[in-house]
C-alpha positions in Angstrom: 10.5 21.8 1.5 6.8 22.7 1.1 4.4 19.7 1.5 7.4 17.6 0.5 8.5 19.9 -2.4 11.8 21.5 -0.9 14.2 20.5 -3.7 17.7 22.2 -4.4 16.5 25.4 -3.1 13.6 25.9 -5.3 11.5 28.3 -2.7 13.1 31.3 -1.2 12.7 32.0 2.6 10.4 35.0 1.8 8.0 32.6 0.1 8.2 30.3 3.1 7.3 33.1 5.3 4.4 33.9 3.3 3.3 30.1 3.2 3.2 29.6 7.0 2.4 33.0 8.1 5.6 33.4 10.1 8.9 35.2 10.0 11.9 32.9 9.9 14.6 33.8 12.1 17.4 34.9 9.9 20.3 32.3 10.2 18.6 30.4 12.7 17.3 27.4 10.4 18.4 26.3 7.2 15.9 25.7 4.6 16.1 22.0 5.0 15.9 22.1 8.7 13.0 24.2 8.7 11.0 22.0 6.3 12.0 18.7 8.5 10.3 20.4 11.4 7.2 21.6 9.3 6.8 18.1 7.7 6.7 16.2 11.2 4.2 18.8 12.4 2.0 18.3 9.2 2.5 14.6 9.2 1.8 13.7 12.8 -1.9 13.0 12.5 -1.4 10.9 9.2 1.2 8.8 11.0 -0.9 8.0 13.7 -4.1 7.4 11.6 -2.7 4.2 9.9 -6.0 3.4 7.9 -7.9 5.5 5.4 -10.7 5.0 2.7 -10.2 5.8 -0.9 -13.0 6.6 -2.9 -13.1 6.3 -6.7 -16.4 7.8 -8.2 -17.3 9.5 -11.4 -19.2 9.1 -14.8 -17.4 5.8 -15.4 -19.7 4.2 -12.8 -22.6 4.5 -15.1 -21.0 2.2 -17.6 -20.0 -0.3 -14.8 -17.3 -1.9 -16.9 -19.6 -2.6 -19.8 -19.5 -0.6 -23.3 -21.8 -1.6 -26.1 -22.9 -4.9 -24.2 -19.1 -5.9 -23.8 -17.4 -6.4 -20.7 -14.2 -4.1 -21.0 -10.9 -5.6 -19.4 -9.1 -3.5 -16.9 -10.1 -1.2 -14.2 -13.3 0.4 -14.3 -12.3 4.1 -14.2 -10.2 3.7 -17.1 -13.1 2.3 -19.4 -13.1 5.7 -21.6 -9.3 4.9 -22.5 -9.8 0.9 -22.7 -12.6 1.2 -25.2 -11.5 4.2 -27.0 -14.9 6.0 -26.4 -15.1 9.3 -28.3 -15.6 12.5 -26.2 -18.8 13.3 -27.2 -20.0 9.9 -26.8 -18.6 9.7 -23.4 -19.9 12.9 -22.0 -23.6 11.7 -22.9 -23.3 9.1 -20.0 -23.1 12.1 -17.5 -26.9 12.5 -18.4 -27.4 9.1 -16.5 -25.1 9.9 -13.5 -27.8 10.8 -10.9 -26.5 9.7 -7.4 -29.9 10.5 -5.7 -29.1 7.9 -3.1 -25.6 9.6 -2.1 -25.6 10.1 1.5 -22.2 11.6 2.7 -23.1 11.2 6.3 -23.5 7.5 5.9 -20.3 7.1 3.9 -18.4 9.0 6.8 -20.2 7.0 9.3 -19.1 3.7 7.6 -15.5 4.9 7.5 -15.8 5.6 11.2 -17.3 2.2 11.8 -14.5 0.6 9.7 -11.8 2.3 12.0 -10.7 4.6 9.1 -9.2 8.1 10.3 -9.3 9.8 6.9 -10.9 9.9 3.4 -9.5 10.7 0.0 -12.1 11.1 -3.0 -11.5 11.5 -6.7 -12.4 15.2 -7.2 -11.4 14.7 -10.8 -10.1 11.5 -12.4 -8.4 10.9 -15.8 -11.7 11.3 -17.5 -11.6 14.9 -16.6 -15.1 15.0 -15.0 -15.2 17.0 -11.8 -17.2 16.1 -8.7 -17.4 19.8 -7.8 -18.6 22.9 -9.2 -15.7 24.2 -11.3 -16.1 27.4 -12.9 -13.5 26.7 -15.7 -15.4 24.0 -17.3 -19.0 22.7 -17.7 -17.5 19.2 -17.7 -18.7 18.7 -14.0 -21.4 17.3 -11.7 -23.4 20.7 -11.7 -23.5 21.5 -15.4 -23.4 18.1 -16.9 -25.7 16.0 -14.9 -29.2 15.8 -13.9 -28.0 15.8 -10.2 -26.8 19.3 -10.5 -25.0 19.6 -7.0 -21.6 19.6 -5.8 -20.7 16.3 -4.3 -17.5 17.3 -2.5 -18.7 20.0 -0.2 -21.4 17.7 1.8 -18.7 15.1 2.1 -16.2 17.7 3.5 -19.0 18.9 5.9 -19.9 15.3 7.1 -16.3 14.7 7.8 -15.9 17.7 9.8 -19.0 16.8 11.8 -17.7 13.3 12.5 -13.9 14.0 13.0 -12.7 12.5 10.0 -9.7 14.0 8.1 -10.5 14.6 4.3 -8.4 14.7 1.1 -8.8 15.3 -2.6 -7.3 13.0 -5.5 -6.5 15.2 -8.4 -5.3 13.8 -11.7 -3.2 16.9 -12.8 -1.5 15.4 -15.7 -4.2 13.2 -17.6 -7.6 14.3 -19.0 -9.1 12.5 -21.8 -12.0 15.0 -22.2 -10.3 18.5 -22.2 -8.2 19.5 -25.2 -4.5 18.9 -24.5 -5.2 16.8 -21.5 -4.7 13.4 -23.2 -1.1 14.1 -24.1 0.1 12.0 -21.3 -2.0 9.1 -22.0 -2.3 9.1 -25.6 -5.5 10.2 -27.4 -7.9 8.7 -30.0 -10.2 11.5 -30.8 -9.7 15.0 -32.5 -11.4 16.5 -29.8 -8.6 15.7 -27.5 -6.0 17.5 -29.5 -4.4 20.6 -28.0 -1.6 22.0 -26.1 -0.8 20.4 -22.8 0.8 23.3 -21.3 -2.5 25.2 -22.2 -4.4 22.5 -20.4 -2.4 22.9 -17.4 -2.8 26.7 -17.3 -6.6 26.7 -18.0 -7.8 23.7 -16.5 -5.8 21.8 -14.1 -4.1 24.6 -12.1 -7.3 26.7 -11.8 -9.2 23.8 -10.5 -6.7 22.9 -7.9 -6.9 26.6 -6.9 -10.8 26.0 -6.6 -10.1 22.9 -4.5 -8.0 24.7 -2.4 -10.0 27.9 -1.9 -13.6 26.5 -1.6 -13.8 23.7 0.8 -11.9 25.1 3.9 -8.9 23.6 5.4 -7.9 20.3 3.6 -5.7 17.3 5.1 -4.3 15.7 1.9 -3.7 16.3 -1.8 -3.3 13.1 -3.6 -1.9 13.6 -7.2 -1.7 10.9 -9.9 0.0 9.6 -13.1 2.7 12.3 -13.6 3.5 11.4 -17.1 4.7 14.5 -19.0 5.1 16.4 -16.0 8.6 18.1 -16.2 10.2 19.9 -13.3 8.9 23.2 -14.9 5.4 22.1 -15.2 5.2 20.4 -11.7 6.6 23.7 -10.1 3.6 25.7 -11.6 1.3 24.1 -8.7 3.6 24.8 -5.9 2.6 28.4 -5.3 -1.0 27.0 -4.6 0.1 25.2 -1.7 0.4 28.4 0.5 -3.5 28.3 0.3 -3.4 25.1 2.3 -0.3 25.4 4.8 -1.2 22.4 6.8 -1.8 20.1 3.8 0.3 16.7 3.2 0.8 15.4 -0.2 1.9 12.2 -2.0 4.8 11.7 -4.4 2.9 11.8 -7.7 3.1 15.5 -8.7 5.9 14.6 -11.0 9.0 16.5 -12.1 11.2 14.7 -9.4 9.2 16.3 -6.7 9.0 13.6 -3.9 6.0 14.8 -1.8 5.6 13.7 1.8 5.0 10.0 1.3 5.4 7.0 -1.1 2.5 5.4 -2.7 2.9 1.7 -3.5 -0.1 0.7 -5.6 -1.7 -2.8 -5.0 1.3 -4.3 -3.2 2.8 -4.2 0.3 6.5 -3.4 0.3 8.7 -6.2 1.5 10.1 -4.0 4.2 9.7 -0.4 5.5 10.9 2.4 3.0 13.9 3.7 4.8 13.7 7.5 5.3 10.2 7.7 3.8 6.7 7.5 4.8 4.5 5.3 2.7 0.8 4.7 2.2 -0.3 1.4 0.3 -3.5 1.9 -1.8 -5.4 -1.3 -2.6 -8.8 -2.3 -4.0 -11.1 -4.7 -2.3 -12.0 -6.5 -5.5 -10.1 -6.0 -8.8 -11.0 -2.4 -9.8 -11.1 1.0 -8.2 -14.1 2.5 -10.2 -17.3 0.6 -10.0 -17.6 -2.5 -12.3 -21.0 -4.2 -11.9 -19.4 -7.7 -12.8 -16.3 -7.8 -10.6 -17.1 -9.9 -7.7 -13.6 -11.0 -6.9 -13.8 -9.7 -3.4 -10.8 -10.1 -1.1 -11.7 -11.8 2.1 -12.0 -9.9 5.4 -9.0 -12.0 6.6 -6.8 -10.9 3.9 -7.9 -7.2 4.4 -7.0 -7.3 8.2 -3.9 -8.8 7.5 -2.9 -6.4 5.0 -3.6 -3.8 7.5 -1.5 -5.5 10.0 1.4 -6.2 7.6 1.4 -2.6 6.5 1.4 -1.2 10.0 4.3 -3.6 11.0 6.5 -1.7 8.4 5.3 1.8 9.5 2.9 2.4 6.7 -0.7 3.4 6.2 -3.4 1.5 4.5 -5.8 3.5 2.1 -8.5 1.0 1.1 -10.6 1.8 -1.8 -14.4 1.6 -2.4 -15.9 2.4 -5.7 -19.7 3.6 -5.4 -22.6 3.1 -8.0 -23.8 5.7 -10.1 -26.7 6.0 -7.8 -24.2 6.9 -4.9 -24.2 3.6 -2.8 -21.1 1.7 -1.7 -21.6 -1.9 -2.7 -22.6 -4.4 -0.1 -19.7 -6.5 -0.2 -17.4 -3.3 0.6 -19.8 -2.4 3.6 -19.8 -5.9 5.0 -15.9 -6.2 4.9 -15.5 -2.7 6.3 -17.8 -3.4 9.1 -15.9 -6.6 9.9 -12.7 -4.8 9.9 -14.0 -2.3 12.4 -15.1 -4.9 14.8 -11.5 -6.4 14.8 -10.1 -2.7 15.2 -12.5 -2.0 18.1 -10.7 -4.8 19.9 -7.2 -4.5 18.7 -6.9 -0.7 17.3 -4.3 -0.2 20.2 -1.8 -2.3 18.2 -2.5 -0.4 14.9 -3.0 3.3 15.5 0.0 5.3 16.5 2.1 2.5 16.5 5.8 2.1 14.9 7.1 -0.6 12.7 8.4 -3.9 14.2 11.8 -3.6 15.5 12.7 -7.2 14.1 12.4 -9.0 10.7 9.0 -10.4 9.8 8.3 -13.5 11.9 6.7 -16.7 10.7 3.7 -16.8 13.3 2.6 -13.3 11.9 3.6 -9.6 12.4 4.6 -7.2 15.2 4.1 -3.6 15.8 5.5 -1.5 18.7 5.0 1.5 20.9 7.5 3.1 23.3 6.0 4.4 26.7 8.6 6.0 28.7 11.0 3.5 30.1 9.1 0.4 28.6 8.1 -0.8 25.1 5.1 -2.8 24.1 5.5 -5.3 21.4 2.1 -6.2 19.8 2.3 -9.8 18.5 -0.2 -10.4 15.8 -0.6 -14.0 15.6 -2.0 -15.4 12.4 -1.7 -19.1 13.0 -2.6 -19.7 16.7 -1.8 -23.2 17.9 -2.5 -24.1 21.5 0.4 -25.1 23.4 2.8 -23.6 20.8 5.6 -21.3 21.7 6.2 -18.1 19.6 9.8 -16.8 19.4 10.3 -13.1 20.1 13.9 -12.1 19.2 14.6 -9.4 21.7 16.8 -9.6 24.6 14.7 -7.6 27.1 13.4 -8.2 30.5 9.6 -8.9 30.2 7.2 -7.1 32.4 3.9 -8.2 31.5 2.3 -10.5 28.6 -1.5 -10.5 28.0 -4.3 -10.3 25.1 -6.0 -7.4 23.9 -9.1 -9.2 23.7 -9.0 -10.2 27.3 -6.3 -8.3 29.4 -6.9 -10.5 32.4 -5.6 -13.5 30.3 -1.9 -13.6 31.0 0.5 -15.6 28.9 3.8 -17.1 30.2 6.9 -15.7 28.9 10.3 -17.6 29.0 13.8 -16.5 28.4 15.7 -18.4 25.7 19.1 -18.4 24.1 17.7 -16.5 21.0 15.4 -14.1 23.0 11.9 -14.4 24.5 9.4 -17.1 23.9 5.4 -16.7 24.6 3.4 -19.7 25.4 0.2 -19.9 23.4 -2.5 -21.3 25.7 -6.3 -21.8 25.2 -8.3 -21.0 21.8 -7.4 -18.1 19.7 -9.2 -14.8 20.7 -9.6 -14.2 16.9 -9.6 -16.5 13.9 -8.0 -13.9 11.7 -5.4 -12.4 14.1 -5.2 -12.5 17.7 -3.2 -9.7 19.4 -0.8 -10.2 22.3 0.7 -7.1 24.1 4.3 -8.1 25.4 5.6 -5.2 27.7 9.4 -5.3 27.8 11.7 -2.9 29.8 13.5 -0.1 27.7 13.9 0.0 24.0 14.1 -3.4 22.0 17.4 -5.1 21.9 17.1 -7.1 19.0 18.8 -10.4 18.4 19.7 -11.1 14.7 18.2 -14.4 13.8 19.7 -16.8 11.3 17.7 -19.7 9.7 19.3 -22.8 11.2 19.5 -26.5 10.4 16.5 -28.6 11.9 16.8 -31.8 13.9 17.3 -33.8 10.7 19.9 -31.3 9.6 17.8 -30.1 6.7 17.5 -26.6 6.0 14.2 -25.1 5.2 14.2 -21.7 3.6 10.5 -20.6 3.3 9.2 -17.6 1.3 8.3 -15.7 4.4 12.0 -15.7 5.4 13.3 -14.5 2.2 14.8 -11.2 1.1 13.6 -10.0 -2.3 15.8 -7.6 -4.2 14.1 -5.7 -7.0 16.0 -3.4 -9.7 15.5 0.2 -9.3 12.4 1.5 -10.9 10.7 -1.9 -11.7 6.8 -1.3 -12.3 5.8 -4.5 -10.5 8.0 -5.7 -8.0 8.5 -9.3 -6.8 7.3 -9.7 -3.3 6.2 -12.1 -0.6 2.4 -13.1 -0.6 1.2 -14.6 2.6 -1.8 -16.9 3.7 -3.3 -20.0 2.3 -2.1 -20.7 -1.3 -0.3 -17.5 -1.5 2.5 -18.3 1.0 5.0 -17.8 -1.7 7.2 -15.2 -3.5 4.9 -13.8 -6.3 4.5 -11.1 -9.0 8.0 -12.3 -10.1 7.8 -10.7 -13.5 11.0 -8.9 -13.9 14.1 -11.3 -14.7 16.3 -8.9 -12.8 14.6 -9.5 -9.4 16.4 -12.1 -7.3 15.4 -13.8 -3.8 17.9 -14.8 -1.3 18.2 -16.4 2.1 21.0 -16.4 4.8 21.4 -19.6 7.0 23.7 -21.2 9.3 25.1 -24.7 9.1 26.4 -26.5 12.1 26.8 -29.9 10.6 28.3 -29.7 7.0 26.9 -32.3 4.9 26.0 -32.9 1.1 22.3 -31.8 0.4 19.8 -32.4 -2.4 18.0 -29.2 -3.3 14.3 -29.3 -3.4 12.3 -26.3 -4.7 8.6 -26.0 -4.3 7.1 -23.7 -7.0 3.9 -23.1 -9.2 3.5 -21.7 -12.6 1.1 -22.1 -15.6 4.1 -21.3 -17.9 6.6 -23.9 -19.5 10.2 -24.0 -19.8 11.0 -21.6 -17.1 14.7 -21.6 -16.1 16.5 -20.0 -13.1 19.9 -20.5 -11.2 20.3 -21.4 -7.7 23.6 -20.1 -6.4 25.1 -21.3 -3.0 28.7 -21.3 -1.7 30.1 -20.9 -5.5 28.0 -23.6 -6.8 25.3 -23.1 -9.5 22.4 -25.3 -10.2 20.1 -24.8 -13.2 16.5 -24.9 -11.9 14.1 -26.1 -14.6 10.5 -25.5 -13.6 7.8 -27.7 -15.1 4.3 -26.2 -15.8 2.0 -27.1 -12.8 -1.0 -25.6 -14.9 -1.9 -22.7 -12.3 -0.1 -20.1 -10.0 -1.8 -21.9 -6.9 -0.9 -25.4 -7.9 2.6 -26.5 -6.4 5.1 -29.3 -7.2 8.4 -30.0 -5.5 11.4 -30.3 -8.1 14.9 -31.9 -7.1 17.4 -29.7 -9.1 20.6 -31.0 -8.0 22.9 -31.5 -5.3 25.5 -29.3 -3.2 28.3 -29.9 -0.8 28.8 -27.6 2.0 32.2 -28.4 3.7 32.3 -26.1 6.5 30.2 -24.8 9.5 29.3 -21.3 9.2 26.9 -18.7 7.5 25.7 -19.3 3.8 23.7 -17.2 1.4 21.5 -19.1 -1.2 20.2 -17.0 -4.1 17.6 -17.6 -6.7 18.1 -15.5 -10.0 16.1 -15.9 -13.3 17.8 -16.9 -16.6 17.2 -13.9 -18.5 16.2 -15.5 -21.9 14.2 -18.2 -20.3 12.2 -16.5 -17.6 8.4 -16.5 -17.1 6.9 -15.8 -13.7 6.5 -18.4 -11.1 5.4 -18.5 -7.6 8.1 -19.9 -5.2 7.2 -21.4 -2.0 10.2 -22.7 -0.4 13.8 -24.2 -1.1 14.9 -27.1 1.0 18.3 -28.5 1.5 17.9 -32.3 2.5 20.9 -34.2 3.6 21.9 -37.1 1.1 21.3 -40.3 2.7 
């Protein structure tokens, strides 16, 4: 596999030898084995980096989300598509794209200050505008704008000076300004008509060759929106990869080619993606490209906890900035990145080069890990620090040491318990957003599988944080757990095929009333709660908003034997509208 592209023997050994500049020993390695070794080598730095900067920048920044005096809904870089702006009219906006305040060294310095290890910038987005001096079109920064200079080259050079990896985003299958390029996303202007295959041959493939040839060694190629990309079309790009033998690539080339890593967008997977590396790309507000009126900024706490959550599942976080048409990164982005950098300066050891948590997501926060010889360090990321509380760590290993990353002299007490280890929280939280405890244990983690149990009053509390979410294959927006404040819930539950379940143990069989805590602005929402062969219809009243919760008693179940049970919530197909589900509680009938 080349850059994640080895599929069903596509590339012969001769091509591989040309690609890497070596001769493969005949019969020593199969093609698949060779690729696995190559992939681990190419991905080594990426797996250690954990945190990168995404940059969406182009002519769309001139409009800033506003066209003919109206705010255009949707993400900023899609304004041409959303507003159906004619090609000739849209190209006129390039005359106003003059980023005289662009300072690539400052951008890279900001990324470094934030603790980011790599940058990916949109060399060409769906509007077809190139931020580089392309010789196959005049729809680029040099020929179409008053600025008249390549934007990518100085950024690449700044990254090399400052030791930051650099990659290019390239929209290979969608282009609203070149004839034939809009076939994938629909077109609204005769100027867009043409052959998609001819577009690939005359524009997309030559431009990728320019990118792979004119900027020295690149670290990442980030494809996007592979609509209309058949296997045959996608394979046209593969020979270009020999120009960049160390590059890694994402999974969006198309044609069933999987690439080196998955790219969940705007959401964090419920668990690690088995057998695959992944990178979560997210915005800081609600848009990728600059929108002058979008001030819905995520808090620094949310961004740091996102990073921690993703690292706890073994993934990377690609966090976006959308510069202005003058070339400045918006101040709210700068402020948040600097705050993230301050946290990482203290706690970066618990992020960079770590592995996923060995156990299921705990209720007190998240965990990352690092194996060092005959010991393992478990980094306990505590979101909700309560002095005097004990947090459970479900491993059956002998503890060696336990201390705070913010103050390594500050030791914490570790005790053995029936279900693993407990760590005593003492004093004030070192960090109000996320305090990190380093728990050193002997050997590799021996995980104790933990089941939810009845409380002292024999209730069973099933929290959203402890749920397992099952989404159908190919779901566009997966249901998932959202944490923190009013978002401590299962949300984005749009698809009626998605289900949520918990496993729990009952030691004292009883009859229970089933209480469900939910929020939704919709009416007449229905779902079923299934447990022990019993089905209850859950009718959800409107609460007026997704963050306004109410508790509904939906019925009664009788659990007659001690043992393990599964409770599942599944939508009623014809009566389903999205809800936020916070908890299901079984309370003993008095």
